[in-house]
C-alpha positions as CSV (number, residue, x, y, z in Angstrom):
1,M,-8.7,-13.4,-15.3
2,P,-7.3,-11.1,-12.6
3,N,-9.2,-10.2,-9.5
4,G,-11.8,-7.5,-10.0
5,F,-13.1,-4.6,-7.9
6,D,-16.7,-4.3,-6.8
7,E,-17.7,-0.9,-8.0
8,E,-21.3,-1.4,-7.0
9,Y,-20.3,-2.1,-3.4
10,L,-18.1,1.0,-3.5
11,K,-21.0,3.2,-4.7
12,K,-23.2,1.9,-1.8
13,M,-20.5,3.0,0.6
14,H,-20.8,6.6,-0.5
15,I,-17.1,7.2,-0.3
16,H,-16.0,10.5,-1.8
17,E,-13.0,9.5,-3.9
18,R,-10.2,11.8,-3.4
19,L,-8.2,13.4,-6.1
20,F,-4.4,13.3,-5.6
21,E,-4.3,16.8,-4.3
22,E,-6.9,15.9,-1.7
23,K,-5.0,12.9,-0.4
24,E,-2.8,13.0,2.7
25,N,0.9,12.4,3.0
26,L,0.2,8.9,4.0
27,I,2.0,5.6,3.2
28,L,-0.1,2.5,3.8
29,T,0.4,-1.3,4.1
30,V,-2.4,-3.8,4.8
31,G,-2.0,-7.5,5.7
32,D,-1.1,-10.0,8.5
33,L,1.6,-7.9,10.1
34,G,4.7,-9.8,11.2
35,R,4.0,-13.1,9.4
36,D,7.0,-14.4,7.7
37,Q,5.3,-14.3,4.3
38,K,4.4,-10.6,4.7
39,N,7.9,-9.6,5.7
40,T,6.7,-6.5,7.5
41,Q,10.1,-6.4,9.2
42,M,11.6,-5.1,5.9
43,L,9.3,-2.1,6.0
44,L,10.2,-1.2,9.6
45,R,13.9,-1.6,8.9
46,A,13.5,0.8,5.9
47,L,11.6,3.3,8.1
48,E,14.4,3.2,10.7
49,K,16.7,4.7,8.0
50,I,14.7,7.7,6.9
51,D,13.2,11.0,8.1
52,L,9.5,10.9,7.5
53,G,9.1,14.6,7.5
54,E,5.4,15.4,7.3
55,W,4.4,11.9,6.3
56,K,2.7,9.2,8.3
57,V,2.8,5.4,7.8
58,Y,-0.3,3.3,8.7
59,L,0.1,-0.5,9.1
60,I,-3.3,-2.1,9.1
61,G,-3.9,-5.7,10.0
62,P,-3.7,-8.3,12.7
63,I,-0.3,-8.3,14.5
64,C,1.4,-11.7,15.1
65,E,2.4,-12.2,18.7
66,L,6.1,-12.5,17.9
67,F,6.0,-9.3,15.9
68,E,4.9,-7.3,18.9
69,K,8.5,-7.4,20.3
70,Y,9.8,-6.2,16.9
71,I,7.4,-3.2,17.1
72,E,8.5,-2.5,20.6
73,D,12.2,-2.6,19.5
74,F,11.4,-0.3,16.5
75,Y,9.9,2.3,18.8
76,M,12.9,2.0,21.2
77,K,15.3,2.7,18.3
78,C,13.0,5.4,16.8
79,P,11.0,7.0,19.6
80,N,10.4,10.1,17.4
81,K,8.3,8.0,15.0
82,K,5.6,6.9,17.5
83,E,3.3,9.6,16.1
84,Q,4.2,8.8,12.5
85,V,4.3,5.0,12.3
86,L,1.0,3.8,13.4
87,F,-0.5,0.3,13.9
88,T,-4.3,0.2,13.7
89,G,-4.8,-3.5,14.2
90,P,-7.3,-5.3,11.9
91,I,-10.0,-3.3,10.2
92,Y,-12.8,-5.6,9.0
93,D,-15.3,-2.8,8.1
94,K,-14.7,-2.4,4.3
95,K,-15.8,1.2,4.2
96,Q,-13.4,2.2,7.0
97,L,-10.5,0.2,5.3
98,W,-11.2,1.7,1.9
99,E,-11.1,5.2,3.5
100,Y,-7.5,4.6,4.4
101,Y,-6.7,3.6,0.9
102,N,-8.6,6.7,-0.3
103,K,-6.5,9.0,2.0
104,A,-3.2,7.4,1.1
105,K,-0.8,8.5,-1.7
106,V,1.4,5.4,-1.5
107,F,0.9,1.7,-0.8
108,V,3.8,-0.6,0.2
109,L,3.9,-4.4,0.0
110,T,7.0,-6.2,1.2
111,S,5.8,-9.8,0.9
112,K,8.1,-12.7,0.1
113,F,5.4,-14.3,-2.0
114,E,1.7,-13.8,-2.9
115,S,-0.8,-15.4,-5.2
116,F,-2.5,-12.3,-6.6
117,A,-2.1,-9.7,-3.7
118,L,-5.6,-8.4,-3.6
119,V,-4.4,-5.4,-1.5
120,L,-2.5,-4.2,-4.5
121,N,-5.6,-4.2,-6.6
122,E,-7.5,-2.2,-3.8
123,A,-4.6,0.2,-3.6
124,K,-4.6,0.7,-7.3
125,R,-8.3,1.3,-7.3
126,F,-7.8,4.2,-4.9
127,R,-4.9,5.6,-7.0
128,N,-2.1,4.8,-4.6
129,Y,1.4,4.8,-6.0
130,L,2.5,1.1,-5.6
131,I,5.9,0.2,-4.1
132,S,6.2,-3.6,-3.9
133,T,8.5,-6.6,-4.0
134,P,8.0,-8.5,-7.3
135,V,5.2,-10.7,-6.1
136,G,1.7,-11.7,-7.2
137,A,0.3,-9.5,-10.0
138,F,2.5,-6.5,-9.1
139,R,4.1,-6.2,-12.5
140,D,0.7,-6.2,-14.3
141,L,-0.9,-4.0,-11.8
142,C,1.8,-1.3,-11.9
143,D,1.4,-1.3,-15.7
144,N,5.1,-2.1,-16.2
145,G,6.3,0.6,-14.0
146,K,3.9,3.4,-14.9
147,L,1.9,3.2,-11.6
148,G,4.6,2.0,-9.2
149,I,8.0,0.6,-8.7
150,S,9.4,-2.7,-7.6
151,V,12.0,-3.2,-4.9
152,S,14.0,-6.4,-4.4
153,Q,13.3,-8.9,-1.7
154,N,14.7,-8.0,1.7
155,A,16.3,-4.9,0.3
156,D,15.8,-2.5,3.2
157,E,18.2,0.1,1.9
158,E,16.5,0.1,-1.6
159,L,13.0,0.5,0.0
160,A,14.4,3.2,2.2
161,E,15.7,5.1,-0.8
162,R,12.4,4.8,-2.7
163,L,10.4,6.0,0.3
164,N,12.9,8.9,0.8
165,E,12.4,9.9,-2.8
166,V,8.7,9.9,-2.2
167,I,9.0,12.1,0.9
168,L,11.4,14.5,-0.8
169,G,9.2,14.8,-3.9
170,E,11.9,13.2,-6.1
171,L,9.7,10.4,-7.3
172,E,6.6,11.2,-9.3
173,I,3.7,9.5,-7.5
174,D,0.7,11.4,-9.1
175,V,0.6,8.9,-11.9
176,Y,-3.1,8.1,-12.4
177,N,-4.2,11.1,-14.5
178,D,-4.9,9.1,-17.7
179,Y,-5.9,5.9,-16.0
180,D,-9.5,4.8,-15.6
181,V,-9.6,3.0,-12.3
182,T,-13.1,1.6,-13.0
183,S,-11.4,-0.6,-15.6
184,L,-10.6,-2.8,-12.5
185,S,-14.3,-3.5,-12.0
186,W,-15.8,-7.0,-12.3
187,E,-18.2,-5.7,-14.9
188,R,-15.5,-4.3,-17.2
189,M,-13.5,-7.5,-16.9
190,V,-16.5,-9.6,-17.9
191,E,-17.1,-7.3,-20.9
192,R,-13.5,-7.8,-22.0
193,I,-14.0,-11.6,-21.9
194,K,-17.2,-11.4,-23.9
195,I,-15.3,-9.6,-26.7
């Protein structure tokens, strides 16, 4: 059984779920930034290659000490992106974290490996278009390409191309019109098992 989403907890948070047209031009990633497994370097290398236009990228999570130099080098190469590529640090407050998912249109995961990748499930719940390396449950979560697209491991150029297509409006990312995100809830999953 896949990981579920706690709909009851979401209701208690009183988060106004945004429709696509209410979302911001925001690309999000969440995880232990800079750890070898998470391969955050791939995302930064891709971001070096593109013009973000009116988009922002938020990277949420603890930052490994060795990665701080990588971030510094990124901003040295791309000083114009200091206001567009933003590191928040870890966000442990679930409501605050979910508000970022809620605002975002796109979620990116560049991991080398994952077990399930719970962050993809959270991103899907908040109707983020998924761009990920083929790890964890990505293939199932993106509904075989309907809700997202896979990029190869360490393929900076390929990721840059996909992100550029998003920014230029060449990739359809408003894809959740016919998808019931509450189907991800624990309750609905248990119902399916009972049947």
